[in-house]
Backbone as CSV, one residue per row, in Angstrom:
resi,resn,N_x,N_y,N_z,CA_x,CA_y,CA_z,C_x,C_y,C_z
1,MET,25.127,-14.205,9.053,25.616,-14.868,7.877,24.683,-16.013,7.474
2,GLU,24.189,-16.721,8.464,23.281,-17.835,8.194,22.014,-17.354,7.470
3,PHE,21.539,-16.176,7.860,20.361,-15.596,7.217,20.593,-15.433,5.719
4,PHE,21.765,-14.913,5.333,22.058,-14.675,3.922,22.242,-15.974,3.160
5,GLN,22.764,-16.992,3.821,22.895,-18.291,3.174,21.522,-18.894,2.892
6,LYS,20.600,-18.720,3.828,19.234,-19.210,3.613,18.564,-18.441,2.486
7,MET,18.815,-17.157,2.424,18.214,-16.323,1.384,18.713,-16.730,0.003
8,ARG,19.981,-17.122,-0.098,20.521,-17.547,-1.377,19.764,-18.770,-1.893
9,GLY,19.443,-19.693,-1.006,18.696,-20.886,-1.390,17.248,-20.573,-1.732
10,ALA,16.728,-19.483,-1.181,15.347,-19.101,-1.443,15.237,-18.200,-2.663
11,GLY,16.341,-18.030,-3.406,16.371,-17.093,-4.515,15.741,-17.607,-5.798
12,GLN,15.096,-18.739,-5.760,14.474,-19.265,-6.966,13.219,-18.478,-7.305
13,CYS,12.973,-18.365,-8.583,11.773,-17.664,-9.044,10.548,-18.540,-8.849
14,PRO,9.384,-17.913,-8.689,8.149,-18.708,-8.658,7.921,-19.352,-10.024
15,PRO,7.104,-20.393,-10.074,6.869,-21.054,-11.357,6.196,-20.105,-12.356
16,ARG,6.439,-20.368,-13.617,5.810,-19.570,-14.673,4.307,-19.829,-14.695
17,VAL,3.581,-18.820,-15.128,2.128,-18.916,-15.260,1.814,-19.234,-16.721
18,ARG,0.869,-20.134,-16.931,0.474,-20.483,-18.302,-0.066,-19.253,-19.038
19,ARG,0.121,-19.241,-20.349,-0.368,-18.126,-21.172,-1.876,-17.946,-21.009
20,SER,-2.615,-19.045,-20.919,-4.068,-18.935,-20.774,-4.434,-18.228,-19.474
21,GLU,-3.632,-18.436,-18.425,-3.856,-17.751,-17.145,-3.599,-16.253,-17.296
22,ILE,-2.521,-15.922,-17.996,-2.191,-14.507,-18.205,-3.285,-13.827,-19.017
23,VAL,-3.713,-14.481,-20.089,-4.764,-13.902,-20.937,-6.061,-13.752,-20.146
24,SER,-6.416,-14.774,-19.381,-7.638,-14.699,-18.580,-7.548,-13.582,-17.542
25,SER,-6.408,-13.458,-16.876,-6.217,-12.393,-15.883,-6.328,-11.024,-16.540
26,PHE,-5.701,-10.897,-17.705,-5.740,-9.633,-18.441,-7.165,-9.284,-18.864
27,LEU,-7.829,-10.225,-19.526,-9.178,-9.953,-20.037,-10.183,-9.736,-18.907
28,GLY,-10.071,-10.538,-17.853,-10.978,-10.377,-16.719,-10.811,-9.031,-16.046
29,SER,-9.565,-8.654,-15.781,-9.352,-7.361,-15.120,-9.713,-6.203,-16.036
30,LEU,-9.438,-6.330,-17.326,-9.824,-5.286,-18.281,-11.339,-5.127,-18.312
31,ALA,-12.055,-6.242,-18.401,-13.520,-6.186,-18.434,-14.086,-5.675,-17.112
32,GLY,-13.598,-6.208,-16.010,-14.115,-5.808,-14.697,-13.881,-4.350,-14.396
33,MET,-12.640,-3.905,-14.542,-12.331,-2.510,-14.241,-12.917,-1.576,-15.289
34,GLY,-12.987,-2.038,-16.544,-13.598,-1.219,-17.592,-15.085,-1.008,-17.349
35,LEU,-15.799,-2.086,-17.016,-17.224,-1.956,-16.714,-17.464,-1.112,-15.467
36,LEU,-16.606,-1.291,-14.491,-16.711,-0.491,-13.272,-16.508,0.986,-13.580
37,GLY,-15.519,1.305,-14.392,-15.280,2.683,-14.804,-16.444,3.250,-15.594
38,LEU,-17.006,2.444,-16.490,-18.156,2.890,-17.282,-19.367,3.143,-16.399
39,LEU,-19.621,2.240,-15.470,-20.730,2.426,-14.538,-20.540,3.715,-13.739
40,HIS,-19.370,3.898,-13.204,-19.118,5.075,-12.378,-19.104,6.354,-13.204
41,TYR,-18.657,6.263,-14.454,-18.681,7.431,-15.335,-20.123,7.881,-15.566
42,ASN,-21.041,6.915,-15.655,-22.442,7.251,-15.915,-23.228,7.581,-14.653
43,VAL,-22.715,7.207,-13.475,-23.414,7.459,-12.219,-22.864,8.704,-11.529
44,ALA,-21.556,8.827,-11.521,-20.909,9.939,-10.811,-20.623,11.080,-11.768
45,ASP,-20.170,12.171,-11.220,-19.717,13.304,-12.006,-18.542,12.839,-12.867
46,PRO,-18.661,12.889,-14.197,-17.612,12.353,-15.067,-16.237,12.982,-14.831
47,ALA,-16.186,14.217,-14.447,-14.905,14.878,-14.224,-14.288,14.461,-12.893
48,ASP,-15.096,14.024,-11.963,-14.615,13.733,-10.625,-14.392,12.244,-10.386
49,ARG,-15.267,11.415,-10.916,-15.203,9.963,-10.740,-15.016,9.567,-9.279
50,VAL,-15.767,10.230,-8.406,-15.634,10.011,-6.971,-15.955,8.571,-6.567
51,LEU,-16.707,7.852,-7.382,-17.100,6.495,-7.018,-16.130,5.423,-7.515
52,LEU,-15.096,5.816,-8.217,-14.103,4.859,-8.689,-12.993,4.774,-7.641
53,VAL,-13.002,3.708,-6.867,-12.134,3.567,-5.703,-10.930,2.688,-6.045
54,GLY,-9.750,3.173,-5.686,-8.509,2.484,-6.020,-8.375,1.085,-5.460
55,SER,-9.013,0.811,-4.338,-8.882,-0.524,-3.746,-9.492,-1.616,-4.628
56,PHE,-10.351,-1.236,-5.551,-10.949,-2.238,-6.434,-9.921,-2.817,-7.407
57,ALA,-8.911,-2.049,-7.761,-7.851,-2.580,-8.627,-7.101,-3.698,-7.904
58,ALA,-6.885,-3.525,-6.608,-6.232,-4.580,-5.826,-7.134,-5.817,-5.734
59,SER,-8.442,-5.609,-5.628,-9.375,-6.744,-5.644,-9.311,-7.467,-6.977
60,ALA,-9.144,-6.721,-8.062,-9.054,-7.328,-9.391,-7.860,-8.272,-9.476
61,VAL,-6.752,-7.922,-8.852,-5.578,-8.810,-8.848,-5.961,-10.152,-8.227
62,LEU,-6.632,-10.104,-7.089,-7.016,-11.340,-6.411,-8.038,-12.131,-7.224
63,LEU,-9.066,-11.468,-7.723,-10.146,-12.164,-8.435,-9.693,-12.778,-9.755
64,PHE,-8.855,-12.043,-10.495,-8.527,-12.480,-11.845,-7.162,-13.151,-11.967
65,ALA,-6.268,-12.917,-11.015,-4.940,-13.521,-11.095,-4.692,-14.556,-10.004
66,ALA,-5.478,-14.540,-8.949,-5.307,-15.508,-7.855,-6.667,-15.986,-7.359
67,PRO,-7.501,-16.513,-8.269,-8.880,-16.856,-7.887,-9.001,-17.986,-6.872
68,LYS,-7.959,-18.775,-6.675,-8.005,-19.848,-5.672,-7.697,-19.343,-4.267
69,SER,-7.163,-18.147,-4.170,-6.799,-17.599,-2.868,-8.028,-17.463,-1.972
70,PRO,-7.906,-17.810,-0.703,-9.025,-17.579,0.221,-9.416,-16.102,0.281
71,LEU,-8.457,-15.214,0.037,-8.726,-13.776,0.087,-9.556,-13.288,-1.103
72,ALA,-9.676,-14.131,-2.147,-10.406,-13.750,-3.352,-11.829,-14.288,-3.390
73,GLN,-12.237,-15.041,-2.394,-13.553,-15.672,-2.423,-14.666,-14.648,-2.170
74,PRO,-15.868,-14.908,-2.691,-16.962,-13.932,-2.587,-17.218,-13.431,-1.168
75,ARG,-17.174,-14.314,-0.202,-17.389,-13.908,1.193,-16.388,-12.836,1.598
76,ASN,-15.126,-13.060,1.246,-14.063,-12.129,1.604,-14.156,-10.839,0.798
77,LEU,-14.403,-10.962,-0.487,-14.511,-9.793,-1.361,-15.613,-8.853,-0.881
78,LEU,-16.820,-9.371,-0.778,-17.966,-8.527,-0.416,-17.921,-8.125,1.057
79,GLY,-17.718,-9.116,1.923,-17.682,-8.829,3.348,-16.548,-7.895,3.719
80,GLY,-15.377,-8.109,3.129,-14.229,-7.270,3.441,-14.443,-5.823,3.061
81,HIS,-14.957,-5.581,1.856,-15.185,-4.201,1.418,-16.308,-3.526,2.209
82,VAL,-17.418,-4.220,2.381,-18.574,-3.605,3.052,-18.293,-3.342,4.525
83,LEU,-17.786,-4.334,5.214,-17.470,-4.164,6.635,-16.448,-3.039,6.830
84,SER,-15.436,-3.031,5.988,-14.401,-1.995,6.094,-14.942,-0.607,5.778
85,ALA,-15.857,-0.523,4.825,-16.458,0.774,4.502,-17.269,1.305,5.683
86,ILE,-18.033,0.425,6.309,-18.810,0.836,7.491,-17.871,1.353,8.575
87,ILE,-16.807,0.629,8.806,-15.843,1.037,9.829,-15.188,2.362,9.451
88,GLY,-14.776,2.494,8.201,-14.127,3.718,7.757,-15.004,4.942,7.916
89,VAL,-16.253,4.844,7.491,-17.180,5.979,7.609,-17.432,6.297,9.080
90,THR,-17.643,5.273,9.883,-17.909,5.482,11.310,-16.734,6.174,12.000
91,VAL,-15.537,5.722,11.718,-14.355,6.328,12.340,-14.183,7.763,11.854
92,ARG,-14.417,7.999,10.573,-14.297,9.370,10.035,-15.287,10.301,10.729
93,LEU,-16.500,9.837,10.947,-17.504,10.658,11.628,-17.146,10.878,13.097
94,ALA,-16.533,9.889,13.716,-16.172,9.995,15.130,-14.945,10.885,15.341
95,LEU,-14.052,10.931,14.369,-12.813,11.714,14.500,-12.626,12.655,13.297
96,PRO,-13.553,13.576,13.090,-13.489,14.404,11.884,-12.288,15.349,11.829
97,ASP,-11.740,15.708,12.961,-10.640,16.671,12.991,-9.270,16.023,13.143
98,MET,-9.246,14.701,13.118,-7.973,14.000,13.282,-7.813,12.926,12.200
99,PRO,-7.735,13.336,10.929,-7.668,12.338,9.856,-6.451,11.424,9.936
100,TRP,-5.351,11.890,10.493,-4.160,11.044,10.624,-4.439,9.866,11.553
101,LEU,-5.145,10.127,12.639,-5.499,9.069,13.578,-6.662,8.239,13.030
102,ALA,-7.629,8.912,12.419,-8.795,8.208,11.871,-8.383,7.208,10.796
103,GLY,-7.445,7.574,9.937,-6.984,6.653,8.898,-6.331,5.416,9.475
104,ALA,-5.472,5.634,10.466,-4.793,4.503,11.107,-5.785,3.626,11.862
105,LEU,-6.687,4.250,12.593,-7.663,3.505,13.377,-8.634,2.743,12.474
106,ALA,-9.085,3.373,11.400,-10.004,2.701,10.472,-9.336,1.476,9.853
107,THR,-8.087,1.620,9.465,-7.362,0.494,8.876,-7.213,-0.642,9.884
108,ALA,-6.770,-0.309,11.086,-6.558,-1.335,12.113,-7.860,-2.014,12.516
109,LEU,-8.915,-1.228,12.701,-10.211,-1.816,13.058,-10.754,-2.690,11.933
110,ALA,-10.565,-2.253,10.700,-11.040,-3.046,9.559,-10.327,-4.396,9.511
111,ILE,-9.029,-4.379,9.720,-8.273,-5.641,9.711,-8.759,-6.557,10.834
112,ALA,-8.908,-6.009,12.030,-9.378,-6.818,13.159,-10.775,-7.370,12.899
113,ALA,-11.671,-6.533,12.392,-13.044,-6.967,12.127,-13.094,-8.027,11.027
114,MET,-12.280,-7.857,9.984,-12.251,-8.865,8.924,-11.720,-10.194,9.466
115,HIS,-10.720,-10.134,10.329,-10.229,-11.368,10.964,-11.352,-12.040,11.762
116,MET,-12.029,-11.261,12.590,-13.073,-11.827,13.461,-14.229,-12.417,12.669
117,THR,-14.545,-11.838,11.515,-15.688,-12.309,10.721,-15.274,-13.260,9.594
118,ARG,-13.985,-13.594,9.544,-13.452,-14.469,8.495,-13.749,-13.919,7.097
119,THR,-13.584,-12.610,6.954,-13.787,-11.957,5.657,-12.534,-11.188,5.236
120,LEU,-11.354,-11.646,5.622,-10.125,-10.921,5.336,-9.934,-10.752,3.833
121,HIS,-9.845,-9.513,3.411,-9.634,-9.135,2.015,-8.768,-7.877,2.063
122,PRO,-7.459,-7.984,1.816,-6.565,-6.846,1.989,-7.046,-5.531,1.359
123,PRO,-7.627,-5.548,0.149,-8.122,-4.281,-0.384,-9.231,-3.650,0.467
124,GLY,-9.885,-4.436,1.298,-10.904,-3.895,2.199,-10.322,-2.875,3.155
125,ALA,-9.117,-3.124,3.640,-8.472,-2.156,4.530,-8.260,-0.836,3.808
126,ALA,-7.926,-0.900,2.522,-7.787,0.328,1.729,-9.134,1.028,1.578
127,THR,-10.205,0.273,1.468,-11.543,0.863,1.382,-11.861,1.626,2.662
128,ALA,-11.493,1.087,3.807,-11.683,1.795,5.082,-10.842,3.062,5.113
129,PHE,-9.603,2.967,4.687,-8.691,4.108,4.683,-9.192,5.207,3.745
130,ILE,-9.690,4.812,2.575,-10.212,5.771,1.596,-11.449,6.486,2.144
131,ALA,-12.256,5.779,2.933,-13.440,6.416,3.537,-13.035,7.578,4.432
132,VAL,-11.845,7.519,4.981,-11.346,8.566,5.873,-10.568,9.635,5.112
133,THR,-9.747,9.225,4.155,-8.809,10.136,3.504,-9.190,10.490,2.071
134,GLY,-10.321,10.019,1.595,-10.693,10.154,0.190,-11.064,11.536,-0.283
135,GLY,-11.026,12.516,0.547,-11.333,13.869,0.114,-12.784,14.227,0.348
136,PRO,-13.114,15.484,0.054,-14.450,15.993,0.394,-15.612,15.268,-0.294
137,LYS,-15.412,14.832,-1.531,-16.506,14.149,-2.244,-16.804,12.792,-1.618
138,ILE,-15.766,12.058,-1.260,-15.959,10.762,-0.599,-16.569,10.975,0.777
139,ILE,-16.041,11.928,1.519,-16.542,12.216,2.871,-18.019,12.603,2.817
140,ALA,-18.393,13.365,1.800,-19.777,13.829,1.672,-20.755,12.679,1.465
141,LEU,-20.281,11.556,0.953,-21.175,10.405,0.755,-21.676,9.839,2.082
142,GLY,-20.910,9.980,3.149,-21.306,9.393,4.423,-21.495,7.892,4.264
143,TYR,-22.569,7.375,4.850,-22.813,5.924,4.792,-23.264,5.448,3.415
144,LEU,-23.589,6.346,2.503,-23.848,5.927,1.120,-22.607,5.302,0.494
145,TYR,-21.450,5.673,1.004,-20.184,5.095,0.547,-20.205,3.566,0.686
146,VAL,-20.918,3.065,1.665,-20.999,1.615,1.882,-21.713,0.941,0.714
147,LEU,-22.807,1.544,0.249,-23.574,0.948,-0.851,-22.899,1.155,-2.196
148,CYS,-22.478,2.358,-2.433,-21.843,2.678,-3.701,-20.746,3.681,-3.430
149,PRO,-19.539,3.248,-3.471,-18.977,2.170,-4.263,-18.678,0.861,-3.540
150,ALA,-18.643,0.819,-2.201,-18.079,-0.332,-1.480,-18.817,-1.647,-1.695
151,LEU,-20.085,-1.633,-1.999,-20.810,-2.867,-2.311,-20.984,-3.024,-3.820
152,ALA,-21.401,-1.964,-4.497,-21.678,-2.053,-5.931,-20.444,-2.440,-6.746
153,GLY,-19.310,-1.835,-6.426,-18.088,-2.131,-7.179,-17.672,-3.587,-7.076
154,PRO,-17.509,-4.117,-5.872,-17.148,-5.528,-5.755,-18.194,-6.485,-6.329
155,LEU,-19.466,-6.134,-6.259,-20.495,-6.992,-6.867,-20.291,-7.095,-8.369
156,LEU,-20.014,-5.971,-9.006,-19.768,-5.987,-10.446,-18.512,-6.795,-10.759
157,LEU,-17.446,-6.576,-10.000,-16.221,-7.346,-10.212,-16.462,-8.841,-10.007
158,LEU,-17.281,-9.196,-9.026,-17.606,-10.598,-8.771,-18.318,-11.214,-9.973
159,CYS,-19.274,-10.513,-10.539,-19.993,-11.031,-11.716,-19.042,-11.280,-12.880
160,VAL,-18.138,-10.344,-13.119,-17.163,-10.520,-14.197,-16.217,-11.671,-13.870
161,ALA,-15.804,-11.788,-12.619,-14.912,-12.880,-12.217,-15.584,-14.241,-12.402
162,LEU,-16.854,-14.326,-12.075,-17.577,-15.589,-12.271,-17.569,-15.981,-13.741
163,ALA,-17.810,-15.012,-14.618,-17.850,-15.291,-16.055,-16.464,-15.628,-16.604
164,THR,-15.482,-14.792,-16.341,-14.163,-15.026,-16.945,-13.484,-16.263,-16.388
165,ASN,-13.633,-16.519,-15.103,-13.010,-17.708,-14.545,-13.696,-18.977,-15.029
166,ALA,-14.990,-18.915,-15.300,-15.701,-20.076,-15.835,-15.258,-20.383,-17.269
167,LEU,-14.844,-19.361,-17.990,-14.419,-19.546,-19.376,-12.959,-19.973,-19.509
168,THR,-12.223,-19.968,-18.421,-10.805,-20.334,-18.460,-10.647,-21.800,-18.077
169,PRO,-10.121,-22.621,-19.000,-9.929,-24.045,-18.688,-9.054,-24.239,-17.450
170,GLY,-9.482,-25.143,-16.592,-8.712,-25.467,-15.409,-8.980,-24.569,-14.211
171,ARG,-9.806,-23.566,-14.379,-10.117,-22.685,-13.250,-11.477,-23.031,-12.681
172,ARG,-11.535,-22.956,-11.366,-12.814,-23.109,-10.674,-12.925,-21.926,-9.727
173,TYR,-13.948,-21.131,-9.935,-14.172,-19.989,-9.043,-15.657,-19.829,-8.859
174,PRO,-16.093,-19.656,-7.652,-15.318,-19.590,-6.426,-15.001,-20.981,-5.876
175,GLU,-14.061,-20.995,-4.984,-13.732,-22.223,-4.267,-14.838,-22.517,-3.250
176,TYR,-15.407,-21.482,-2.696,-16.565,-21.561,-1.794,-17.257,-20.211,-1.810
177,TRP,-18.536,-20.211,-1.457,-19.309,-18.964,-1.454,-19.310,-18.302,-0.095
178,TRP,-19.672,-19.042,0.898,-19.869,-18.424,2.226,-19.257,-19.267,3.243
């Protein structure tokens, strides 16, 4: 009963976000994901879009809607995706016939490695998981997956985040680089 009484007191909504924050988040994510899609459309097979990775949308939330978060800083963004991609590809190669175990192991190892290197970026764990479960086109990339999309995508998003956050009054991004 005490638990529910505490929950009732915690039922307040988070504070409202200023319109300028919403517009900046919208425009930044639209530009970042749009440019990323355009780049991948011109680099990858247009019908397949194998280089457009879903974890980048989660990175966009952090970069454009929560730029002060430690998880959104360049070190975490780049390090988290790249380190996790290396782990994901390595685990997939080590356990090619056990994708159920490889996916779980890649995710867990990526989280542990990001903790140890102070590069925790939650979408990075998804990048590791995608390296294992992403289907034949992703698997065929092997370690190229680390360079493109796991490094190229976040680099492009970082450039857009630097520009859009600089144009938004009251925002400072990044809080730190390394």
